[in-house]
C-alpha positions in Angstrom: 120.2 128.6 70.3 120.4 125.3 72.4 119.8 122.6 69.5 119.7 124.3 66.5 123.0 126.2 66.6 126.4 125.3 68.1 127.0 128.2 70.0 130.4 127.2 71.6 132.4 130.3 72.8 130.3 132.7 70.7 130.3 135.9 72.9 126.9 137.6 74.0 124.9 134.2 74.3 122.8 134.9 77.6 119.9 133.0 79.2 116.7 133.4 77.5 113.3 133.7 79.8 113.2 129.9 80.0 116.7 129.5 80.8 116.4 132.1 83.7 113.5 130.2 85.0 115.4 126.9 84.8 118.3 128.4 86.7 115.9 129.9 89.4 114.6 126.7 89.9 117.8 124.8 90.3 118.9 127.4 92.9 115.9 127.2 94.9 116.3 123.4 95.1 119.9 123.7 95.9 119.3 126.3 98.7 119.2 123.7 101.7 122.6 122.3 100.5 125.5 123.8 102.2 127.8 125.0 99.2 131.5 125.7 99.6 131.9 127.5 96.3 130.2 128.2 93.2 132.8 127.6 90.2 131.6 128.6 86.7 132.5 128.6 82.9 133.4 132.2 81.8 130.7 131.9 79.1 127.9 134.4 79.9 125.1 131.8 80.1 127.1 129.6 82.7 127.8 133.1 84.8 124.1 133.7 84.9 123.2 130.4 86.0 126.1 130.7 88.7 125.0 134.0 89.8 121.2 132.5 90.5 122.9 129.5 92.4 125.2 131.9 94.5 122.3 134.6 95.2 121.5 134.6 98.9 124.6 132.5 99.7 126.8 135.6 100.5 129.7 134.2 98.3 131.3 135.4 95.2 130.9 133.4 91.9 134.4 131.9 90.8 135.5 131.7 87.2 137.6 128.9 85.8 138.4 128.9 82.1 139.0 125.2 82.1 135.2 124.6 82.9 134.7 126.5 79.7 132.9 125.1 76.6 135.0 122.9 74.2 136.6 125.1 71.8 134.8 124.2 68.5 136.8 126.3 66.2 135.3 126.7 62.7 132.3 125.1 63.7 131.2 127.8 66.0 128.0 129.5 65.4 127.1 127.0 62.7 123.8 125.3 62.5 123.7 121.7 63.5 121.9 120.4 60.5 125.0 121.7 58.5 127.7 120.3 60.7 125.8 116.8 60.7 126.8 116.7 56.7 130.5 117.0 57.7 132.7 114.0 57.8 133.9 114.9 61.2 130.6 114.9 62.6 130.5 110.8 62.6 133.8 111.0 64.2 132.4 113.1 67.0 129.6 110.8 67.5 131.3 107.6 67.2 135.1 108.0 68.1 135.1 111.2 70.0 138.6 110.7 71.4 139.9 111.1 67.9 137.7 114.3 67.2 139.9 117.6 66.8 137.9 120.6 65.7 139.2 122.7 63.0 140.7 126.0 64.3 139.8 124.5 67.9 140.7 121.9 70.4 140.4 118.2 70.6 137.5 116.7 72.6 140.3 114.6 74.6 141.7 118.0 75.7 138.4 119.4 76.9 137.9 116.3 79.1 141.7 116.7 80.5 141.2 120.3 81.5 137.8 119.8 83.0 138.8 116.9 85.1 141.9 118.8 86.1 139.7 121.8 87.1 137.4 119.4 89.3 140.2 117.7 90.8 142.1 121.0 91.8 139.0 122.4 93.4 138.4 119.2 95.3 141.7 119.6 96.8 141.5 123.3 97.5 138.2 123.0 99.1 138.8 119.9 101.3 137.3 116.4 101.7 134.2 117.3 103.1 133.1 120.3 100.7 130.2 120.2 98.5 130.7 122.7 95.8 128.9 123.6 92.4 130.6 123.6 89.0 128.6 125.3 86.3 129.6 124.2 82.7 128.3 123.1 79.5 126.8 119.7 78.0 129.9 118.2 76.5 132.2 119.1 79.2 129.8 117.6 82.0 129.4 114.5 79.9 133.2 114.2 79.7 133.5 114.7 83.4 131.0 111.9 84.0 132.7 109.4 81.6 135.9 109.9 83.7 133.9 109.5 86.9 132.0 106.2 85.6 135.6 104.8 84.3 134.1 104.9 80.7 136.4 105.7 77.8 135.8 109.0 76.1 134.3 107.3 73.2 131.4 106.3 75.0 130.4 109.7 76.4 127.7 110.3 73.6 125.8 107.5 75.5 125.3 110.1 78.5 122.7 112.7 78.3 123.0 116.1 79.9 120.1 118.6 79.6 120.3 122.1 80.0 120.4 123.4 83.9 120.4 119.7 84.8 122.1 118.9 88.1 124.7 116.1 88.3 126.3 114.9 91.5 129.7 112.9 91.8 131.0 112.1 95.2 134.7 111.9 94.8 136.6 109.7 97.5 140.3 108.4 97.9 139.8 105.3 95.9 137.0 106.2 93.3 134.4 108.6 92.3 130.7 107.8 92.8 128.1 109.2 90.2 125.4 110.0 92.8 122.9 111.8 90.2 122.8 112.1 86.5 120.9 114.6 84.3 118.5 115.4 87.3 116.0 118.1 86.4 113.6 117.9 89.3 112.8 116.5 92.7 114.0 116.9 96.2 117.7 117.1 97.3 117.5 116.0 101.0 119.5 113.0 100.3 122.6 115.2 99.3 122.8 117.1 102.8 126.0 116.1 104.5 125.7 113.5 107.1 126.2 114.2 110.8 129.7 114.7 112.0 131.8 111.4 111.0 134.7 109.7 112.4 137.8 111.1 110.6 138.9 107.2 110.4 136.0 106.9 107.7 137.0 107.5 103.9 136.5 111.2 103.2 134.8 112.5 100.2 134.3 115.7 98.2 131.0 116.2 96.2 131.2 118.2 93.1 127.5 119.1 91.8 127.9 120.0 88.4 125.0 121.9 86.8 124.4 122.2 83.2 124.6 125.8 82.0 122.3 126.1 79.2 125.0 124.5 76.8 124.6 122.5 73.8 125.8 118.7 73.6 126.9 117.6 70.1 
């Protein structure tokens, strides 16, 4: 359904064979990285992606509704080519901070809840923790826009592909976008450094992987 249909919160949307293969590949790439937690959207496709990443780590997958897809309301389940003819489509593309989906939520509210989730898990897990958040295209783009200091109206310039890897390092003064929409290659540079002096600025990495979600 990724691409032609806006799945949103439609229940029962699982990973297909290609999605399972993508999740397995990402999980294998991340195996060398010590992960403190795997937190995911409640939707099935993200749950399945998160389960692949957590497999072999002897940890349970955590669910946080705030990482769930944008609530598209009446748009849920409709074909993209049909939605593109709706007047609201242009607002979503050019002025997303003003976009509120009929029967759903505003994109700006999606961004706020997702960023709150990331910040809360950063605080809970500690400054030196690297953890994985499995979410959806628009949600990840909104988190990245915040990390880059970009207005939400510019978040459509960011691309997030299914099962891609985006890494953000949060420090006391500012976030750093370490990787964006990464779909292959080694991850050795993400290994934590050898023990550092506590006088140095501490950081927390939230590795955000796309959960086969669609992006408007």
